Structure formats: structure tokens, C-alpha cells
KOLKOLTOR-634237 format. One record per residue (C-alpha): residue number from 1; y negated, x negated, z. Coordinates in pm, whole numbers, plus 32768, in hexadecimal, padded with zeros to 4 digits. Each point is the difference from the previous one (the first is absolute). Layout:
residues N
<pt><n>NUM</n><py>Y</py><px>X</px><pz>Z</pz></pt>
...
//
This chain:
residues 57
<pt><n>1</n><py>8000</py><px>8000</px><pz>8000</pz></pt>
<pt><n>2</n><py>7F12</py><px>7EE4</px><pz>8052</pz></pt>
<pt><n>3</n><py>8041</py><px>7F59</px><pz>7EAF</pz></pt>
<pt><n>4</n><py>7F96</py><px>813E</px><pz>7F4B</pz></pt>
<pt><n>5</n><py>7EB4</py><px>7FFF</px><pz>80B7</pz></pt>
<pt><n>6</n><py>7FC3</py><px>7E95</px><pz>7FA2</pz></pt>
<pt><n>7</n><py>8055</py><px>803C</px><pz>7E93</pz></pt>
<pt><n>8</n><py>7F2A</py><px>813C</px><pz>7FFB</pz></pt>
<pt><n>9</n><py>7EDE</py><px>7F3C</px><pz>8096</pz></pt>
<pt><n>10</n><py>801D</py><px>7EEF</px><pz>7EF9</pz></pt>
<pt><n>11</n><py>800D</py><px>80FF</px><pz>7EE7</pz></pt>
<pt><n>12</n><py>7ED6</py><px>80B8</px><pz>8092</pz></pt>
<pt><n>13</n><py>7F39</py><px>7EBD</px><pz>8015</pz></pt>
<pt><n>14</n><py>8048</py><px>7FAD</px><pz>7E93</pz></pt>
<pt><n>15</n><py>7FA0</py><px>8161</px><pz>7F95</pz></pt>
<pt><n>16</n><py>7EBC</py><px>7FEF</px><pz>80C4</pz></pt>
<pt><n>17</n><py>7FA4</py><px>7EB2</px><pz>7F62</pz></pt>
<pt><n>18</n><py>8042</py><px>8090</px><pz>7EA7</pz></pt>
<pt><n>19</n><py>7F32</py><px>8135</px><pz>8051</pz></pt>
<pt><n>20</n><py>7EDD</py><px>7F2A</px><pz>8078</pz></pt>
<pt><n>21</n><py>8016</py><px>7F30</px><pz>7EC2</pz></pt>
<pt><n>22</n><py>7FF3</py><px>813D</px><pz>7F2D</pz></pt>
<pt><n>23</n><py>7ED2</py><px>8084</px><pz>80BC</pz></pt>
<pt><n>24</n><py>7F52</py><px>7EAE</px><pz>7FE1</pz></pt>
<pt><n>25</n><py>8040</py><px>7FED</px><pz>7E89</pz></pt>
<pt><n>26</n><py>7F7E</py><px>8162</px><pz>7FCC</pz></pt>
<pt><n>27</n><py>7EC8</py><px>7FC2</px><pz>80D1</pz></pt>
<pt><n>28</n><py>7FAA</py><px>7EB9</px><pz>7F54</pz></pt>
<pt><n>29</n><py>803A</py><px>8084</px><pz>7E9E</pz></pt>
<pt><n>30</n><py>8001</py><px>817E</px><pz>8002</pz></pt>
<pt><n>31</n><py>8005</py><px>802A</px><pz>7E86</pz></pt>
<pt><n>32</n><py>80F1</py><px>7EE6</px><pz>7FB0</pz></pt>
<pt><n>33</n><py>8172</py><px>8014</px><pz>7FB6</pz></pt>
<pt><n>34</n><py>80E2</py><px>801F</px><pz>812E</pz></pt>
<pt><n>35</n><py>8176</py><px>7FD9</px><pz>8022</pz></pt>
<pt><n>36</n><py>8083</py><px>8163</px><pz>8023</pz></pt>
<pt><n>37</n><py>8163</py><px>7F89</px><pz>8042</pz></pt>
<pt><n>38</n><py>7F94</py><px>7F4E</px><pz>813E</pz></pt>
<pt><n>39</n><py>7F53</py><px>813C</px><pz>8078</pz></pt>
<pt><n>40</n><py>8136</py><px>80D0</px><pz>7FB5</pz></pt>
<pt><n>41</n><py>80E2</py><px>7F05</px><pz>80AE</pz></pt>
<pt><n>42</n><py>7F26</py><px>8000</px><pz>8138</pz></pt>
<pt><n>43</n><py>7FFB</py><px>817B</px><pz>8007</pz></pt>
<pt><n>44</n><py>8178</py><px>8014</px><pz>7FD1</pz></pt>
<pt><n>45</n><py>8031</py><px>7F00</px><pz>8115</pz></pt>
<pt><n>46</n><py>7F34</py><px>80C9</px><pz>80F8</pz></pt>
<pt><n>47</n><py>80BC</py><px>813E</px><pz>7FA0</pz></pt>
<pt><n>48</n><py>8150</py><px>7F52</px><pz>8029</pz></pt>
<pt><n>49</n><py>7F9F</py><px>7F79</px><pz>8157</pz></pt>
<pt><n>50</n><py>7F99</py><px>815C</px><pz>8071</pz></pt>
<pt><n>51</n><py>8141</py><px>809E</px><pz>7F82</pz></pt>
<pt><n>52</n><py>80CF</py><px>7EF2</px><pz>80AA</pz></pt>
<pt><n>53</n><py>7F44</py><px>803C</px><pz>8144</pz></pt>
<pt><n>54</n><py>8041</py><px>8178</px><pz>7FED</pz></pt>
<pt><n>55</n><py>816F</py><px>7FC9</px><pz>7FB1</pz></pt>
<pt><n>56</n><py>8024</py><px>7F1A</px><pz>8130</pz></pt>
<pt><n>57</n><py>7F8A</py><px>8111</px><pz>80EE</pz></pt>
//
């Protein structure tokens, strides 16, 4: 059980770093081209973490 929390924390940290990078890139160049796949992957990662958390309960 403790290993799952550690892995979930690492995944959450990576997702948060990616989300911050996306926000930074949008703020610095709002009309430029942005990587939509990274945004979709971050969104899917947050959804998967939430579903895993619900399933654990």
C-alpha cells in the first residue's frame, strides 16, 4: 500500500511539472503553436489518477 502512494506521488509530481510547463508556454506565447498531445496526456494522467484513487476506496 505504501509503494502505491509513493508511485502516485511521483506520477503526480511529473504531471504537475508538465502542467506548469504548458501554462508557462501559453502565457509566454499565447498565439503560438502548442503541443496538444502533451496537454491531452497530462489531462489523461490526472483522470487516470482520480479513477485509480476512487477504485482504491
